[in-house]
Structures are given as structure tokens and as C-alpha cells.
N, C-alpha and C positions, 0 to 999 in steps of 0.2 A: 581393311587393315589386317595384317597377319598377326598370328598369336605371338605374345612376348617370347623372346629367345632366352633360353637358359643355358649357360655353359657349365658343364659338370666335369669333375676330374675322374668320374667312374661311370660305368654303364647305367642307364636309367632303370634297368631291370632290378637293380639293388633297391631302388626306392619302392618299387612295386612289392618286392619281397618283404620289405620292412613294415609297410603299413597296409598292404592289400591292394592298393590301386594307385596309379599315377595321377598326379594333379591334372585336372582337365584344363584345356585352353592354353597350354604352354607348349613350346617347341624346345627340343633338347638337342644339344651337341656335346659330344665328349671331346674336351680340349684341354691340353696342358700348354698354356701360352708361354711357359718357360722353354718349351721345345719348338713350338710352331704356332704362329698366329694366323688363323684363317681370315679370309676376306670378310667374314661375317662379324668381325670385331665391332664394327660401328652399330650393329643391330642388337648387341647383347643388352638385355635389361636386368638380368639377375646372374651374377658371377659367383659361382662356388669355387673358391681358389684351391689349388692343389695343396696338399698337406706338406708345407715346407716352412722352415723357420726363418729363412733368409728373406731379403727384400725383393728377390727376383719375381715373386708372385704379383708384385705391384707394378712392375715395369709396364704392363699392358694398359693400366688404368687410364692414362691420358688419351688413349686411342678409342676408348669406349664412350662415344658421344651420346649414346642412348641409355647409359647405365643408371639404374635406380638403386640396386642393392648389391653389396659385397658381403658374402657369407664366408668367413674363414673357418677352418676346421681345428684351429688351435684356441686354447683358452686366452692366451695373450694376443694382443693386436699391435704390439709395439713395432713390428716389422712393416706394417702397412698403414697404421692410423694416420700418419702425416701425409700420406699419398692419396688418400681417398678424396675425390673432388667435392667441393661444396654442394650440398643438396643431395648427396648420395648417402644412403644409410649403410652403416657398417654394423654387422652382427658377429659376435664371437661364437666359439664352439663350446659354450658352457655346458658341462655335463658329459661331453664326449670322452674326456680324459680322466674323470674323477677316479674311476676304478683302477685303470692302468697305473696312473701316477701314484695313487695311494699304495698300491701293491709294491711298486718299486721303492717308494719311500721306506716302507717297512723292511724290505729286503736290504736296502743300504744301511739302515740303522742296525739291524741284526748282524749283518755281515761285518760291519765296522766294529761293533762292540765285541762280538765273539771271534773276531780276527779270522774270518773265512779266507781272505787273501793269503794270510800267513799259512793256513792249512793247505791251500793249493800249492804254495811254493814248497812246503815241506813234502807234499805228495810228489811233486815233480822231482825233488831231490831224494826220494825214497827214505825220508827221515821221519821217525816216530817221535813227535814232540808234544808231550802232554803238559799242559799248563792251564792255570786258572785265568779266566777272562771275565769282565763284567757282564752281567745280565741286563736285559731291558727291564725286567721286573723291578719294581720299587723306585724307578727313575722318575724324575720330574721332567716332562717334555714341554718346551716352549714352542708353540706354533705361531710363527710370525706371518700372519696372513690367515684370514678366517672366512674365505669364500667357500664355494662348493667343494673344491679339492681339499681345502683345509678341514672341512667337516668330514669328508670321506677318510682322510688320514686319521682324524680323531677316533672315528668309529672303529678303526682297525687297531689303534693303539690301546684303547681301554681294556680289551680282553687280555692284554699282556700285563695287567696289574700295574699300570702306570698312572701317574697324575698328570693330566694335561692342563696347561695354562694357555689360554687363547689371547692373541693380540691382533689387533687390526688398526687401521689408520685412526679411527676414533672409537672411544669407549662406548659400549652399549650392553644391553641385557638381552640375551636370547634364551630360548627354551632350554638349551644345553647348559646355561650358566652365564656368568659374567664374561664379557670380552673387554680386555684392557686396551688402552690406546697406546700408540707408538711412544707417546711422551712418558709412559711408565716403564719403558724398556730398561733405563739405567738401574732401577730398583729390582726388576724381575730377572735380569740376566745373571747376577751372581748366584742365584738359587737354582738355576736350571742345569740339569745333567746333559740334556740333549736340546739343541736349538734347531728347529726345522724352518727354513725359509720357503714360503709358498705364496709370497705377495707378488702383485703385478709390478712390472717395471714402469715407473713413473718418474717425474722430476724429483718427487719426494723420496722415492726408494733407491734411486741411483746412488751407489756408494754408501747406502745405509750402513752396511757392515764394514766399518772402517777400523782403524787401530784402536780408537776409544771404545767402540762396541765390543771388539774382541778382548780388549783388556779387562772388561767387566765380567767376562765369562769365567766361571770357576776353573781351577786347574783340573785337567783331565776331561773337560767337557767335549762333546762331539757337536760339530756344526754340519748340518745337512742342507745343501742348497738345491732346491727343486724349483726355484723361481726363474731368474735370469742371471747370467754371469755378471752383468754390470751392477747387480745389487751388492756384490762383494768387491772390495778393493783388493786386487790380487796380491800386491806386494805386502799388504798388512797381514793377510792370511798366511802367505808363504813364510813370513817371519815367525809367526806363532807355530806353524808346523815344524819349521827347522829347529825351533827351541824345544820341540816335543812337549810343549805345555798343553796344546790342544790337538785334537784329531778332527778329520773332516771327511765327508763324502759329498761329491758334487755330481749332479747330472748335467750341469750347465757350466760353461766357462766363458771368459770374456771374448775369446777368439775361437770360433768354431768353423771347420774342424780344428781340433787342437794341433798346432804345429809340432813336428817331431822334435824340434829344438826347445820346446816349451819347458820351463822349470817345473811345471806341474807334474810331469811324468816321474820325476825323481824325488818329489817331496815326501818326507817321512810321514806316516800316519794318514795318508790320503788315499781314498778309494774313488776312482773316476769311472763314471758310466757315460757313454757318448750321446747324451741328450735323447734318451729313449724312454722318458717317462710315459709318453702316450703310445709308444710303438709296441703294442701287444695285440693279441687276437681279440681283446675286449674293445678295441677302438672302433673298428669299422662298423659293426652292428649298431653301435650308438651313434656314429656319424651318419649312417644311412637314415636312421629314425629321425634324427634332428633335421636333416636337410629335407626329408620328405614332409615333415610337419611344417617347416618353414615355407615350403613351396605350396602346400595346400592353403596355408594362411594367405600367402601372397596372391594366389589365384583367386581367392575369395574376397580379397580386399581387406583382410583383417590385419591388425597390428602384428608385427613380427616379434619373436622372442629375442632376448639378449641383445638389445640395441645398445650400441656403444656411443654413437654420435647421432645428433639430429633426430628426426622423426619421419617415418614413412607415411 
């Protein structure tokens, strides 16, 4: 019997560089099935999907009759979860994007509060426009979602002399302090200066940020969406932005890429980044280390990390 076949979206040499040696007893092919599907598709046992947010990375799954593991390189799995066949283990990329996403979150918060977009427009117009803007210091920041990325964001917020309030699906106590449940949001929102969304997209969080949620936010508050576009009801947020009661920064939107005719482009008080939370030089070294460790565990018959469904 031949060694199990692994499809990788990058050269296997990156795995060796990450951990010192390639896992033994495995065969590797570098494949992007969104571009070309080789005849070996029926032999694939371990599929490391390309780093893409859309559903195309899952189109090949029905053809993988020998598949045992799908490893994605994103923290979220909403684009593939429902397409993974029964009995196949799905693992997410927990830890790959913590650093990159936390950095961009801080960049968007600071840029929005200090109006860096306005400074760029003034520079383009050769206009010297001195004015006061709010600081991040002394602000209360509500983190809606407190997984690995939420913790990484908190670690970067605290040196800016902020108060961080943690929220997750269910209340709990952690070493960092209390974590409030989603059911407490109505009482927490009116006291927050900045609300950061970093929760996974689930049936519970889809449309979580609706008109009622936004209405509870204090005047002048900033909403930052680092989660998924569908967590926010677009029309409700646009209405608040157009009234200039709230401001927002979003790395994700409900339709990506954002169409040229989208009203998001012209919304006042809105800063948009094109879903690049994980797209930095910090991503690939962490992705290579995670995949290498997962494959070593797979080759040794050990349980894999970050299992999202079933059990291998």
C-alpha cells in the first residue's frame, strides 16, 4: 500500500524549514484545486486547502473518495463546514492569523479614531488641517468574541491604556478576568466606546448586529467588524453611518469583493479594508508551523489540533 497522499497549497520545503524535517510516511503534491484538479484527487487522504475565503476551495471535496482530513488555513470554517463529507475531520487554522488580525484591528481602531483617512485626503489636496480627534486611551473597548484572536487583540489594546470588556457566547471566568455572555450585550453596549466584532459566523451570530444592537451603542461609538460580513445587518449599519451617530471600520462585508456600486464606498464615517486581516508577512510562517505539526501528528496516528467536527 502506498503512503497517504497529502495535497498542499505550498512547496513541502516550507514544512521542513518550519520544524526541521518532513513528516515520514507521507506523499506530497502541490495542488490548487480551484485552478486544476489532477487525476490523483481520488487518492488524497489529507487536504490542506488554499488560503481563500470563498466556497471554491470546497468544490473538489465530493471527488475526494479517500479523504480523511481537511485542514483550512483560516480561523473561520463557514465557507467549507457544510461541504465536508461525513466521517471526514475538519480542522481550522487557529493561531495562524492571531498576530496579523490583531495588528490590523489596532490599525483600524487607531486610524478611525484619529481620522487617518481624513489626513490622507488632506494630503492629497495639499491642505493643512489641524484638528482634535479622540484618542484610544481611556476608552472602554467591548470585544464581542473571545477566542484566540480576541485574546491577541486584548493583549495589544491594554498597553494603550484602555479598559477591555470581554464577551463570548456563554459567560465564563478566565485567567484574564470575567467573560460576559451574549445575553449581557444589551447592558454592555451603552457603555462601550469601541465595539470589536471577532466572533465566528454561526446561526447565532448571523445578523447579531442589527438595528436594535446598534441603537444600544452610545453616540459617537466606533464599530469594528473583524468577524464576517454577515454578522452585521448592512442596511442597519448604513442607516447609523448616514445619520453620523456612529462610525465604523470593517475588514469584512456581506458581498466580497465589494461591488463598485455598493453604498459602502460612500458611507460617511466608514473605513473599509479588503478582508486582509490575515494577509501579512506574519501569516505564512505560522501556517507552515501549524500544518507541519498537524502532519507529524497525522503520520504518527495522534489526535489533530483544532478539530471542528467529528473525531479522527
